[in-house]
C-alpha positions, -999 to 999 in steps of 0.1 A, spaced: -370 -240 387 -345 -245 359 -310 -259 357 -290 -258 325 -269 -288 314 -235 -277 301 -212 -300 280 -235 -330 285 -225 -330 322 -258 -342 338 -242 -351 371 -231 -314 377 -266 -302 366 -282 -327 390 -260 -315 419 -270 -279 411 -307 -289 410 -304 -306 444 -287 -276 459 -315 -253 446 -342 -276 460 -324 -278 493 -323 -240 495 -360 -237 487 -369 -262 514 -385 -288 491 -369 -318 508 -379 -306 542 -415 -300 530 -416 -335 515 -404 -350 548 -430 -332 568 -458 -343 544 -449 -380 546 -472 -384 576 -502 -365 589 -494 -340 616 -520 -330 641 -528 -293 641 -517 -290 677 -484 -307 670 -479 -285 639 -486 -254 660 -461 -265 687 -435 -273 661 -439 -239 643 -437 -221 676 -405 -239 686 -390 -231 652 -399 -194 656 -383 -193 691 -352 -210 677 -350 -185 648 -355 -155 672 -327 -168 696 -303 -174 666 -310 -138 653 -304 -124 688 -272 -143 691 -260 -130 657 -270 -95 666 -251 -96 699 -221 -110 682 -221 -83 656 -225 -55 682 -198 -70 704 -174 -70 675 -180 -33 667 
């Protein structure tokens, strides 16, 4: 990952880097890896996340079709 610093503006470059890391999910991954997660807990969490994603996708699809 690369961020260019323009006009010696390090603060702006740091903000851009943080935004890129957030989009890639690096912070979330670091938070999950702070403590050991049992395989059964990990499986349940991933299944719940998948259900949440599917419901969100279905809501968006219904909203798009309803608007047409």
